C-alpha positions, 0 to 999 in steps of 0.5 A: 500500500502506498503510504503517507500522502498517496494513501489518502487517494483511496481514503474517500476524498472529502467531497466524494466520501460525503456524496457517495454511499459507503456500500460495497456496491455494484459496477457493471450490469449486463449489457452495459460497458464499464464506466470511464473514470478519467473525467468529470464534467462541470455538471457532475462536479456541481452535482457532487458538491451539492450532494456533499453540502446537502449531507453536511451543510457545515462544508460551506463554512469550511469553504468560506474559511479556507480559500485553498479548499476548492483547489485541494478538492479538485486535485484530490478528485483528479488523483482519484480518477487517475488511479482508477483509470490506470487500474482499468487500463492495466486490466484490474477490472477484468479480475473476477473478484474485482469485477464482482465487487464492481457489480456489487458497488453498483447494485448496493448504491442503486438500491440505497438511492432507490430506497431513499427515493421511495421514502422521500417525504415519508416517516423514517423507516429502516433501510429496505423496510418496504420490502416484505419477507414474502418478497424476499422468500419469492426472490430466493425461490428463483433458480440462479440466485443462490449461486449469485449470492455465493459469488457475492459473498466469496468476493467480499471475503476475498477482498476484506480477508474476513474469512480465514481457516480459524474464522468462518462466518457464523450462521447468523452473519451469513443469514444477515448477508443473504437478507441484505443481498436479496433486498438489494437485488429486489430494489435493483431489479425495480430500479432497472425496470423503471429506468427502462420505462422512463419512470425515473427522474433524470436528476435521480438517475444522474446522481445515482450514476455519479455515485456509482462511478465515484465509489467504483473509482475509490475501490479501483484506486485503492487496488492500484495504490496497493499494486504500485506501493513499491514504486514510491519506496525509498531505499537506504542508498537514496537516503544516503545520497540525499545526506551527501547532497545536504550534509548539514542534516547528515547524522554522520556529521552530527555524530562527529560533532558529538564525538568531539564534545565527548572527548572534551568531557572525557578529558576533564572539561566542565561537563555542565559548561559543555552542556550549556554551550552545546546541548540541543536538549529543550529540557536543558532550558527553564521557562525563565531561560536559565540553563541547567548544565544538562542535569536531570535530578531524581530520575526514576527507572523507566523515565528515559529511553532504555538505551540511555538509561542502561548506559547511565546506570552502568557508570559510577558517580562522576564518570562519563560514558566512554561512548556516545549513546544513540537514540531516535533523538540523536547522540548523547554524551552522558555523565552519572552524578548519583547512583540509583538509590533511595533517599528514604526507604519508602521512596522510589529508587532514582538517580541523577544524570547529566547529558549533552544532546546533539540532535539528529532531528529535523523540523518537518514543515509538513507536520501539522504541529511543526514537530521535528523527526529523525533526519532519516525519517524526514528524508524518507518522507520527503523523497517518498512525497516527491516520488508520489507527486511525480507518479500522480502527475504522470498518471493524470497526464497519461490517462488524460484526466479531465476535471473542471478547474472550478465548481459552484457552491450551493447557497445555504438555503439549498443546503438543507440536510436530506431526510434519511432512513433509520 
């Protein structure tokens, strides 16, 4: 699976996630060609936004507060369609399990939308509550439906890995799945019959088709993202090359600095003074700006990282650790001041230690809180991001993805939440 930024491509982008039904649905019905996933018209984009706002009117406020949100949503839709189009181009829709799931997506979305249409303006009812048990029984009496259900269930289990040798579906779970499947297929048949006769409103048909297309695109984009995960992986050699080109953040350079400080401490220089001059540990500076000479007093066992604590407690009071200690935070020069002990019998055993930190962390500008991360992790994320962006741009170009550069936001008066079945 593609990690970090590209992983968001198949995790239902903001607008699409709200507008489509999170069923597992159906994709292609008999006699109908596959969807083309490489474009959305301005009308479809406006419809998508309108559906999203009707479901969550607060989205309008988010667009008002963030002028870049439109651009971000449009780009996410482009990326989604690019991945889905590439999956289709590479024949992933021909795989029997994938094709069955695409069919499932279409069926389930149509059934849900048709159910909503039938109950519009009526008192809330359970989903598919208008279908009687007699209708369900009649459905199962028709030859061929049992094999259809078996294919449906097999595809679900294959995709989600829900059924393993030590985990089988219970009789109750299978019964529930059969009931939902039957009701879905009953509504699908009604919908297609009315569609053929022209009895359905064109707006309802267009909205349903768009929901099917987007949900299928999300499914296919996830499959393709998993397939090409290795293409954006970053090797240790690539990280090393980046450090060579950017020596300022190279941990090896930082290690050399720490080693020089260690040698000075071992030679007898004042450890506290060295800590105040060189340590990059934020804990060495009090709120009033005073420095503490790298001292941590009354440290209970387990407070510090294991490698730091092991090195410190292996020393005698007044002794400096002969080697640097490396942690995720960087390189540590350590001096033990007081051996592990208790001031009073009832107290927890503690020790006093000084240390100098030469940090190998780098501030990550993409981190929401501006947190720093280990240099190697920072470089890995950066290079992965660059690979991902290059891959996305390539897929958008090669699949000729077309999405309008703008869309219309509905007015608050038209953004009332729809009545939903319960």
